[in-house]
N, C-alpha and C positions, 0 to 999 in steps of 0.2 A: 650782845650780838643784837641787831637793829629788829626793831618790831614789825614782823612781814609783812605786808601789804596785804595780804587776804584780811588781818587782824586788825585793821585801821578801816575806823570811819570813812566813807568816800561823800565829800562834800560836792556836787557837780553845780557849775556855773555855766547855763543856758538861758538862750534867748534869739533873738533876729541879729545880723547880720550891724556888724557895729556898734552893737548899742553896748561898747565899753566893757563887755566882759574878760578880756583877753587885761589891760589895764586896772579892773577890781583885784583881778589872783593876783599878778605883780604886788598891788598894794599891800594887800593882806599877806602875801607871803613876804611882804620887803626886800624881793630880788627881783630882776627882768626873768623871767621863766619863760611867758610867750610874746613871741612880734605883734609889734603894736602897729597897726597902718589904716589910714581913715578908706582905704576900698576894701569893698565886700571881699569875702571867700581868704581874707589872711589867715586865720587857722582854720588849719586842714584838717589833722587827724587829734584827737584828745590829746591836749598837754596834762600832764601829771607833777605834781609834786606833792611828797611826804613832810609833815611839820609836826610838831608839838602845838597843840591848840588850848590852850587852858581850862576847862575842867572835860572836855570831851577827849582830853589826850591826844595818843596819836592817829594822827589824820590822813588823809590824800586829798588834796585841791585838785580838783579837774577843768581845764578848760578846754572847751568842746564850738564846734563849729557851727557858726547862725543856723539856725533853724527855719529860715527863711533863704536857702544858699540858691542863687535860682543858676549857677554853674553849670559845665556841661556834667561835673562830676557833683552836683548837690546833693544828689538823692544818693549816691553814698558815702557823704561826710553826713547826712543827716542820719542815715542808719548806723553807721559808726557811734553817734549822739544818743539817738536811741538803745543801742546796746548798754554806752554807759551809765544811762538813767535808768537799768537796769540795776545797775548794783548799787546806785545811789542811796545814803542814810539821808541825807538832808540834799535837800535841791534849792539851789540859790536863781531865782529866775531874774535876768536881768533884763533892765528896760529902760531905752533914754528917755527923762524927763522934758526934753527941752522939743519933742518930737511928738505928734498925735498919735495916738496909737493904733496898732494897726488890725484891721480884723485878725489877719493868721495869729499877733500876740495874744489876743483874746479865746483865740482856739487853742492854742496851744499850753497857755494857764491852764484853761478846764480840763484839758487832758492831762497836765502833769498831777492837777488835786484827784486823779483817780486812780491813780498810783497810788494813794493813801501813804503820802511820807511827809513830813515836814516842808514845809515851805516858806522862802523867806522871801519877797520883793525889793531887789535893789534896786533904787531910781536913780542913775547915773546922769551927770552934768548939770548939776543943782547947779554950779555956779553959774549956770545960762539961765534966763529969762525962761518960767515952767509954761509949758502947753495947756492951756484952762484943758482943752479934752480929756489932757491925760489926767492934770489932774482929778476931775468928777470921775471920772474911769476909777482912781486911784481910793479915792473917799467911799464909792461902791463896793468894793471889794475889804475898806478897814471894814464897814460894817457888816459883808462878809463873812470876814475873819470873826469878828465878834462872835456873832451868832453859830459859827461851824466850830467855837474853841469849845463851847459846853456844849457839843454835839457828837463829833469825832475830833480828836487831836489830831491824826493820822492825816486828817484829810482837811487841817484847816491851815490858812495863811496867818503863819503866825507871825508877821512883823513886818512893816513896808519901812524900807531908810533910805534917806535922801543924804545920794555921796557927791562929793566930786573928786576926781580918780587926777587930776589935773593939779587942783590945790590940798589934797591929801585929807578933807573935811571928811566929818562923817564914819571915816574907816573905822576908827575905834567903836563908836558906837553900833556899829554893825557886829562886829568882829565881837562885843560882846553879848550882842541879841542872838547870833549864832550861837557861841556857847552856851547861850540860859537855855537850848534845845538839848543837855546833855541828858537829862531826868526823860525824856520821851524817846529819846532812841531803845529799841531793842537789843543788851548786849548778849552778845556770846557768851557761853559759860563755857569752863574750863576743861580740858578735856577728863579731867580724873576729878570732878567737882561731884559731890554725893557718892562715892566709890570710896576714897582713903580718907583716914585720919594722922593728926600729925604723929607721927613714930612708928606709923607703918611701915611694913618692907614689901618693895613691890620688885617681880622681875620681867625684863625685856628680852624680848629672845628678836634680836635684830640681822638674820641675813645680809648680806653686801647684795643689794641689787644688780644687776650688772648697767640697769639705765640711771644710777644715782650718779648722780655727781661725783667727780672722782676725790678723795681726802673726805666726805661728810658724810653723815648721816643723813636722810631723806627729811622732810619736816614735819613728818607728824610724830618720828622717831625723838627729834628735836625737842619738841613742842611739850613732848609725854615727859619726857627727862624734866626739861624745866620746871613745867610743874610739881612735878610729884619732889627736885629738889626747893619749892618754895613753897610746899607743906612740911617740910623737913622728914620729908621720908629718906629709908634707903631703899637703894636705887641697886641690883643686881642686871648686870648686860649682858648678856651672853649670844654668842650664834647656837644656831641649831645644834649643830656637832656638839660644844660643850655642855646642853644643856641635860643633858642626865647625869652625868657626874655634877656638875654643878649643883643641882637641886636636891639631890641624894646626900651631899654634904651638910645641907642647910639644917642644923638644928631647931632653929625656929621658922617653919613654911612661909613662906608670902603670901600678904593678905591678898595679891591677885598677882596674873600672870597677864601680859600684855603681846603679846605675839605680831609678827608680820602677817598677814592673812595669806600671805604662799605658801607658809609655815604653817598654816592650820593641822593640817593631819598628821605629820610628824611629834610637834607639840605633844598635841592631844594624846598621843601613842604614849608618850613618855611620862606625859604626869596623872596621879591618880583623877581617878572621877570626882573625888569631890572638891579638888584643886576648881577655884573662881577661874575662869577663864575669856579671854576675850582680844580682838584685834585693834589694831592703829585704826585701821580703817572704821573699824564700829565705834570706835570714839568718837571719831571724827564725822561720820553721821548725827550723832547724837548733839556734838558740838557746832554742828551748823546748823540742825534743825533739830530735829526730833524723830524719835520711832519711828513715831506713827504714823508718819508721813507715808512711811514702807511697809505698811500693816497689807493692801495689797497687792504688789510685790513678794514678799513673802509669802500669801497664799499661791499667788500665780506662778511658785516655782515649784510646786507638787503636781501642776496641771500641767505640766511642759510635756510631760507624756505622751499624753494624750494626741499632740498635734501629728501636722503630717511632716511642717519643716518649722523651726524656731525660729524667728525673723526678731532677730536682735538690732538693738540701738545700744550702741555702746558711748557715753559721754566721756572723754575725758579731756581737763581743764590743762595738765600740761602740754610744755610742747617740747616735750624731749624725743628725742632720736628713739623710732623703734625699731626693739630688736626683734630675734628668733624667744624672747622669752617673753615678751610685749604681754602683759595684762589683758588687757583691753582685746586687742584681736587674735591672741592665740591659745591664751592660758582661760578664760573666763568661757570662750566658746567649746574650747576642748575639752573644760570639764562638765560643761553642759551636756556636748554628747555621750560623756561616756554613763554618767547620770541616767540619762534620760534613752541612747541610743536612738534619737535624734539628731537627724542634721540639722546644723547651724547656718543661718544666712546672714553675715554680720554686716552691719552700717555703724564704723565711727566715725565719729563727730569730737571739736574741740571743744563746740559750742550751738545750743539752739538757734542761733545768729546761722550757724554755716549750715545748718538741714531743720529747719523748723518742722515740728514733730503733726506735719499734716497727711504723712503716708501711716500704712501700718502695718503699726511694732507688736507683735505679741508680751514682747517686758522691754526695759529700758536696764542698764545698768551703769552707774554713776559714780564716778572717783572720788577716793574722800574730800576731796575740795580745797585741800589745805590751802591751796593758793587763791581762792573766791572769797568772797565773803560770805555771811549769815545772806543778808540783802539778796545777793545775788544765785544764790542755791536755792533761797526761797521763790523765786523769778524762776527759776528752772523746774523746780519741783513742778510749782504752779502750773505750769505748760501743758510739763506732760501729764498730771491731772486732770488740765480741761480737754486735751486731745483722748483722754481715757486709756494711756496708756501706764499700767503697772511700773513701778519701777523700785527696784534696789540699789543700794551700793555695792561697791567692790565687795567690802568686804561680806556683808551678809549673805550678798551670793554664796562666797568662800567658805563658808562659816557652814551654808546648806549641803552644797558638793560635798563637806569632807563629814558630815555627819554632825554637827556640831549644832542642829537648832533643836532645842532654842536656849541650849546648855550657853552660848555666847553671849545673850543680851537676855538671861534671864538673874543675873547680879547686880542688874539696873534697877533703881527703886519705881520705873513706870512699868516697871515688863509687865505687872499685873494690867495696870491700864491697857497695857498697847495690847492683851491678851482677853482682857471682858468686855471693853466698850468698844461701841461703836467710834468713828471721829471722820469730821468730814472737813477737808483745808481750803482753805479761805483762799481763792484765786488773785493775788496782786497784777499779776503779769498785763502790761499796759501798753499798747506802744502809740508816743507823738503822732 
């Protein structure tokens, strides 16, 4: 199975129009991915290419539209670029070395640094005479990078590299510079990290979701299964109807049972109370982020019954066809109403860029984000925290609705910290 895109580090190339971004992406990838032309606005939508990248492992290279695009559609293209920058793990700021620095370039670079992500500056057109003003500007940034490197590694300009896309010089040096950032990137944990050991047995309860692709398990189920096999665990996979008989026939009970969140109530009713139990969605809440990020949302669930109407923001990244069984727009609102007796008004979106959280919502629920990177997931949670909207993920909401809190999370090593200590989320959601 190919590494899912949500598991790959995203390297985003950004800068002004005609800076040589597309040619540079093509040179690094070793093939033509993006159309290259001399007139501004050639790159419209982000262009992505998956590849293996030395010590970084599986990555996605992302070419973007120029941030100074003044065309009719320029503002829309810039918005798309900002969306991509939200999920960037490494930013490559591309600037033409043969042209004087524009004021917008200086503004762009300053705002990129506010994102607290490692930045590399790639100076293109090194085959042409260098512009003296650009050289001076970059020398100043070299000094700034050196001082920042000792203060905040995430905000530092990590290197400046001169490249020629036409003569293919400096490309390998730039690639080595990008690869050198491997130790500075915040990595995702695996779904079962800290929960099982080699030789343990686990049971997966995997109902066939009507919205799942035909002939395939949904991605969280696939990733948990692979992680268990990588850890040399014994895996028993059943549908809910098989659970009772399969569990009763086991001489050695599993270390952990993981269920689809929508089968929480039934699964819990079959298993003994002492059996460790959680859901695929909760595993991904922990994998993509930290359980502490949902502390306020978990507390808010217990206060919803005091409201006249529950204004619910449902964020679901996948673009599957919504059905009568849709979890975001049907099942969770119905569960909240049944549990609290309060009417639920739901606003469903695919991402916060579709509807920034500037309206009043009592609570937000967000999917397991198996298709998103940890960086993007963190940015979305940060935006909700900044707007003062408590948030839980689908699995946590359904565990609460099934009366399985705290059972569904008390097996995690960090549960005691979540329960006993305060937590402050650091907001990293910025816009260029």
